[in-house]
N, C-alpha and C positions, 0 to 999 in steps of 0.2 A: 279290638285293639290290634290284633295281628294284621287285619286288612289295612287299618290306618297306617301302621308301621311300614307295610309293604308299599303302600302308595307314596309315602314320603321318600323311601329309598329309590323308587322308580323315577320320581320327580327330580331328585338330586342327580341321578345318572343322566337323565335327559338334558338337564340344565348344563351339566358338565360337557356333554357332547356338543351342545349348541355353542357354548363359549369357545371350545377348542376350534370349532368350525369357523367362528367369526375371526379368531386370531389368525387362522390359516388363510382365510380370504383376505384379511387386511394385509398380511405379509405379501401375498401374491399381487394385490393391488398396488402396494408400495413399490414392488420391484418393477412392475410393468407400467404403471401410470403416474407414480408420484416421484420420479427422479427430478432433482432440482439442482440448480447451479447457485453457489453462493460466492461472495467475495472471500478470498483467502488473505486475511490481514497479515502484514509482515510480522507482527507480534501481538500478543494478547492486548486488547484494548486500543490498538493502534489502527485506526480506520482511515488513514490518510497518507498521501505522498506529497512531499513538498518539492517542487521543482524550482530552482533558482536560475534565472538567466544570467545572473552575475557569475555563476560558476562556468558558464559556457558563453563568454562574451562574443564569440564569432558566429553564433547560431541565431538565426531569426525564427526558426521553428525546430521542433524536435518531436520525438515519439515518447509517450509515457505508456508503459505496459502495466495495466492493473490486473493483478493475479486473480484467476477464477479457479474454483474447485467443483468437481462433480460429485454429487451424492446419488448413487443408483448405478445402473448398468451403463457402460459406454455403448456407443452406437457405431455401426460400420459406416455411417455417413456423417458428414458435418451437420451440426444442428444450430440454428439461429437462437441466440439468447435474447430474451426480452430485457431491454434496459431503457430507462428514461432519465431525463435531466430534471431534478427538482428545482424548478425555476425560482420558487419563493426563497430558497436557501442558497442560490447561486448568484454570484456577482459577475462571473465571466459570461460572455455572450457566445452562444453556439454559432459557429460560422465565422466569427470574428476572432475570438480568443482560442477556440478549440473546435475540433471536428472529431466525432467518433467514427473511426475508419473501419474498425472490424469488431463485430460482436457475435462471435460464434464459438461453439465448443467443437474442436477438431475431432474427426472420426477416430474412434478407439482411444481417445484421451480422457484422463481423469483430471488433468490440469491444463489450463490454457490461459490466455490473457485477453483482456479487453484492450484494444489498441486505440489510443487517443492521440491525435495530432494536436500539439499545442503551439501557439503562435505568440511571438513577441510583439504584441500590439502596443499602440501608443498608451493605452490605459494602464497596462501592467508595468510600464516604466515609472508610473507615479504612485501606484498603490497595489497592494496584494489583491489577488482575485481568487475566488473559490468556485470550483465545479463540484456540485453535489449530485451524485448518481445513485439510482435505485434500480435493483433488479426486479423484474416483473414476471409473472407467470405468462405463458403463451401456450400454443397448441402442442409444444414439445416438452415443456418443463412446467412443473408446479411452481408456485411462488416461493421465493427464498425465505428461510426463517428470519425473524426480526433481527437476530444477532449477526446476520451475514448478508443483509440486503442493501446496505448503503455504503458508499465510499466517497471520500473527498480528494480532489486534486487541488492543491494550493499553489498558485503561480505567483512568483515574486521576482523582483529585480534586485533584492537585497541579498547580501551574503548570508548563508545559513550553514549550520554544521553539516558537512558532507559525510557520506558513509565512510567508515573506517578512519575517521580523524585520529591521528596517532600522536598528537602533540599536547597531551594533558588537557587541562580545562580549556574549553572552547571560548573564544571571544572573537568578535568581528575584527578588532584591531590586530590581534595575533594572526588571524587568517590573512588579512591584507599584507602583513609583514612577510608571511610565508610566500604569498603569491609574488610580491615584489622581489624577494630574495632568490627563490628557486624557480619561479614561473609556473608552478603547478597548483591548480585550484581545487582539483578533485581527483578521484581515482585512487585514493590512498589505500583502499581495501585490497588493491592488487599488489601492494608492496610486499616484498619479502622482509624478514627481520633485518637482514643486512642493509636493505634500502632504507629502512627506518633509522637505523643507527647512523648511516652515512649522512642522511639529510639533517638529522638532529644535530650532528656535529657541525655541518655547514651553517645551520641556523643559529646555533649557540655562538659560533665565532662572529657571525654577522651582528647578532644582538650585542655582543661585547663591544664591537667597533662602534655601533650606534650609541650605546650608553657612554662610551668613552668620549665620543664627540659631543654628547649632550649631558655633561656631568650634573647639571642642575635640573634636568628634565628627562630622566630615564624613561624608557618605553613602558607605558602602563595601558591596561585595557580600559574599556568603557566604564568600569566600576572603580577605577583608580588603583587597581592591584598591579604590582610589578609583574611584567611578563617574563616567563622563563621557559626553557625547553628541556629542563632536566627530567 
């Protein structure tokens, strides 16, 4: 019985040493060999960027920066990131509607951007287009995890809610009224509090004048709800 007990104890100790060694090796392997790049979504569950040419009527092409994040050690050299277009889920055409201009993680960086040149093609004038991208493993990076490997760029010529919209509930008709009144279609996130107050005052006055001139047809949004800037 004593010999059997001693054997079990020795076997348990040996197993523990082996397990600890595996964990240590896995950790070293992760540090050195399994660094990967994933898409950095703007917010949880938001895996896309919408670009509206209607917000930039004077531009025929522009740059979209898709955020990337590094998991693992940074390098002293720039590293190429593996990326592909998922053609079966994309309606935009590479070389016609968009071009991937830069796909690398900068030296010593943990954050960077995939640079995509988008173009105002004839097709995007008539319908929304989708670019579906996927990060792939290569000689420098392991494959990205499934929850950070894909990203969509949606191209449209329709008005969409811009970043920092400060005028309450969004509607396309309200947005058009804003553009017609103050001539500003986007960039609201850069406004100060005093900017917002000033422009809301201008818009409220303009809306009052509009409704006064159209007493039987005050300005309503696409859902038939009266527009306000309060």
